[in-house]
ZAKEKOL-391082 format. One line per 5 residues: their letters; for each residue x, y, z of N, C-alpha, C, CB. Coordinates in Angstrom, 2 decimals. Glycine has a CB too. Layout:
<sites>
a) X:Y:Z:X:Y:Z:X:Y:Z:X:Y:Z; ...
</sites>
This chain:
<sites>
mvkmt) -37.05:-0.10:-3.04:-36.17:-1.21:-3.32:-34.73:-0.70:-3.36:-36.55:-1.91:-4.65; -33.84:-1.41:-2.73:-32.43:-1.06:-2.73:-31.80:-1.49:-4.05:-31.69:-1.71:-1.52; -31.14:-0.56:-4.72:-30.48:-0.86:-5.99:-28.98:-1.08:-5.80:-30.71:0.28:-6.99; -28.37:-0.33:-4.88:-26.93:-0.41:-4.68:-26.65:-0.14:-3.21:-26.17:0.61:-5.60; -25.65:-0.83:-2.68:-25.21:-0.61:-1.31:-23.71:-0.40:-1.31:-25.60:-1.81:-0.39
miarv) -23.26:0.65:-0.65:-21.83:0.89:-0.49:-21.57:1.26:0.95:-21.32:2.01:-1.47; -20.47:0.77:1.49:-20.06:1.06:2.86:-18.67:1.68:2.79:-20.08:-0.22:3.77; -18.49:2.80:3.51:-17.20:3.49:3.49:-16.88:4.05:4.86:-17.20:4.62:2.45; -15.59:4.29:5.08:-15.16:4.97:6.30:-15.37:6.46:6.10:-13.66:4.66:6.63; -15.97:7.11:7.08:-16.22:8.54:6.97:-14.93:9.33:7.15:-17.26:8.98:8.00
tdglp) -14.00:8.83:7.92:-12.79:9.60:8.22:-11.99:9.94:6.97:-11.91:8.84:9.18; -11.95:9.02:5.99:-11.18:9.29:4.77:-11.94:8.99:3.48:-9.92:8.49:4.79; -13.20:8.55:3.57:-14.01:8.29:2.38:-13.67:7.00:1.66:-13.87:9.42:1.44; -12.85:6.14:2.26:-12.43:4.90:1.61:-13.59:3.92:1.52:-11.27:4.27:2.37; -13.99:3.51:0.30:-15.04:2.49:0.16:-14.53:1.15:0.70:-15.49:2.35:-1.32
laegl) -15.33:0.51:1.56:-14.95:-0.76:2.17:-15.67:-1.94:1.54:-15.23:-0.72:3.66; -16.90:-1.72:1.10:-17.67:-2.81:0.50:-18.74:-2.21:-0.40:-18.31:-3.72:1.58; -19.13:-2.95:-1.43:-20.23:-2.51:-2.28:-20.99:-3.73:-2.80:-19.72:-1.64:-3.46; -22.25:-3.52:-3.05:-23.08:-4.58:-3.59:-24.10:-3.98:-4.53:-23.78:-5.37:-2.47; -24.33:-4.67:-5.62:-25.30:-4.24:-6.62:-26.35:-5.32:-6.70:-24.63:-3.97:-8.03
ddgrd) -27.62:-4.93:-6.71:-28.71:-5.90:-6.69:-28.44:-7.00:-7.71:-30.05:-5.22:-6.97; -28.59:-6.72:-8.97:-28.16:-7.67:-10.02:-27.58:-6.94:-11.22:-29.35:-8.54:-10.46; -27.60:-5.59:-11.17:-26.97:-4.79:-12.21:-27.82:-4.55:-13.43:-25.73:-5.43:-12.61; -28.86:-5.33:-13.63:-29.67:-5.17:-14.85:-30.63:-4.01:-14.75:-30.44:-6.44:-15.13; -31.12:-3.73:-13.55:-32.09:-2.64:-13.39:-31.45:-1.27:-13.39:-32.86:-2.83:-12.11
lvdae) -30.20:-1.19:-13.04:-29.53:0.10:-12.90:-28.58:0.31:-14.07:-28.76:0.18:-11.55; -29.11:0.94:-15.11:-28.35:1.14:-16.34:-27.13:2.03:-16.11:-29.24:1.76:-17.43; -27.29:3.07:-15.32:-26.22:4.03:-15.08:-25.47:3.73:-13.79:-26.79:5.43:-15.03; -25.21:2.47:-13.51:-24.59:2.07:-12.24:-23.25:2.75:-12.02:-24.42:0.56:-12.20; -22.41:2.85:-13.02:-21.10:3.46:-12.85:-21.20:4.94:-12.50:-20.27:3.30:-14.11
mykqq) -22.15:5.64:-13.11:-22.35:7.05:-12.80:-22.76:7.21:-11.33:-23.42:7.67:-13.75; -23.67:6.37:-10.86:-24.12:6.45:-9.47:-23.02:6.05:-8.51:-25.34:5.57:-9.26; -22.18:5.10:-8.88:-21.04:4.74:-8.03:-20.10:5.92:-7.86:-20.27:3.54:-8.63; -19.87:6.66:-8.95:-19.00:7.84:-8.87:-19.61:8.92:-7.97:-18.74:8.40:-10.29; -20.94:9.07:-8.06:-21.61:10.06:-7.21:-21.51:9.67:-5.74:-23.09:10.20:-7.61
vkalf) -21.65:8.37:-5.46:-21.54:7.90:-4.08:-20.13:8.12:-3.56:-21.94:6.41:-3.98; -19.13:7.84:-4.38:-17.75:8.05:-3.96:-17.48:9.53:-3.68:-16.77:7.53:-5.03; -18.05:10.41:-4.50:-17.91:11.85:-4.26:-18.60:12.24:-2.95:-18.50:12.65:-5.44; -19.76:11.64:-2.68:-20.46:11.90:-1.43:-19.60:11.48:-0.24:-21.81:11.16:-1.40; -18.97:10.31:-0.32:-18.10:9.84:0.76:-16.95:10.82:0.99:-17.55:8.45:0.44
knlsk) -16.36:11.31:-0.09:-15.26:12.26:0.05:-15.73:13.55:0.71:-14.63:12.57:-1.33; -16.91:14.03:0.29:-17.45:15.25:0.89:-17.77:15.05:2.37:-18.71:15.69:0.14; -18.30:13.88:2.72:-18.58:13.60:4.12:-17.29:13.57:4.94:-19.33:12.25:4.26; -16.23:13.00:4.36:-14.97:12.92:5.09:-14.36:14.30:5.32:-13.98:12.03:4.33; -14.67:15.26:4.45:-14.14:16.62:4.58:-15.09:17.53:5.34:-13.85:17.21:3.20
ghnea) -16.27:17.00:5.70:-17.24:17.80:6.44:-18.06:18.73:5.57:-16.54:18.60:7.47; -18.13:18.49:4.26:-18.88:19.36:3.35:-20.38:19.13:3.37:-18.37:19.19:1.96; -20.82:17.94:3.74:-22.25:17.64:3.82:-22.67:17.61:5.29:-22.58:16.30:3.12; -23.88:18.08:5.55:-24.37:18.04:6.92:-24.68:16.59:7.30:-25.64:18.92:7.08; -24.11:16.16:8.40:-24.33:14.78:8.84:-25.78:14.55:9.22:-23.43:14.45:10.02
srmsi) -26.50:15.59:9.62:-27.88:15.41:10.06:-28.84:15.24:8.88:-28.31:16.59:10.90; -28.43:15.59:7.68:-29.34:15.50:6.54:-29.61:14.05:6.15:-28.75:16.26:5.34; -28.61:13.27:5.97:-28.65:11.82:5.75:-29.36:11.33:4.51:-29.27:11.20:6.88; -29.76:12.20:3.59:-30.28:11.75:2.30:-30.05:12.84:1.26:-31.79:11.39:2.41; -29.72:12.39:0.05:-29.49:13.31:-1.06:-30.21:12.75:-2.27:-27.96:13.49:-1.34
etgpy) -31.04:13.59:-2.89:-31.76:13.18:-4.09:-30.88:13.41:-5.31:-33.09:13.94:-4.23; -30.88:12.43:-6.21:-30.15:12.57:-7.46:-30.95:11.87:-8.55:-28.70:11.96:-7.35; -31.56:12.66:-9.39:-32.42:12.08:-10.42:-33.55:11.29:-9.78:-31.61:11.17:-11.37; -33.80:10.08:-10.27:-34.91:9.29:-9.73:-34.55:8.54:-8.45:-35.37:8.31:-10.76; -33.30:8.67:-7.97:-32.84:7.91:-6.81:-32.50:8.81:-5.66:-31.64:7.06:-7.16
vfqyp) -32.48:8.24:-4.46:-32.10:8.95:-3.25:-30.98:8.17:-2.57:-33.31:9.13:-2.29; -29.88:8.85:-2.25:-28.80:8.24:-1.48:-29.11:8.45:0.00:-27.38:8.85:-1.86; -29.13:7.37:0.76:-29.32:7.42:2.20:-27.98:7.12:2.85:-30.42:6.43:2.67; -27.57:7.92:3.82:-26.29:7.65:4.47:-26.38:7.79:5.98:-25.22:8.58:3.92; -26.75:6.71:6.65:-26.73:6.75:8.12:-25.29:6.73:8.61:-27.53:5.54:8.73
lt) -24.98:7.56:9.58:-23.63:7.61:10.13:-23.63:6.93:11.49:-23.12:9.08:10.24; -22.70:5.99:11.64:-22.59:5.30:12.93:-21.20:5.38:13.46:-23.01:3.85:12.80
</sites>
């Protein structure tokens, strides 16, 4: 089940859109938003391998398809 969706530009890591399912299921939503923003920044600097496309963090997995 998708808990959070964020869309960002890879060139500079700028978040363009975000959506939260309903916010009640994800108690630590702000913490995960910060982690996603850090992931976007790392992707923009080339620190994460683009071919990996998923990062585990606690009970959740961030998926990031690059187009």
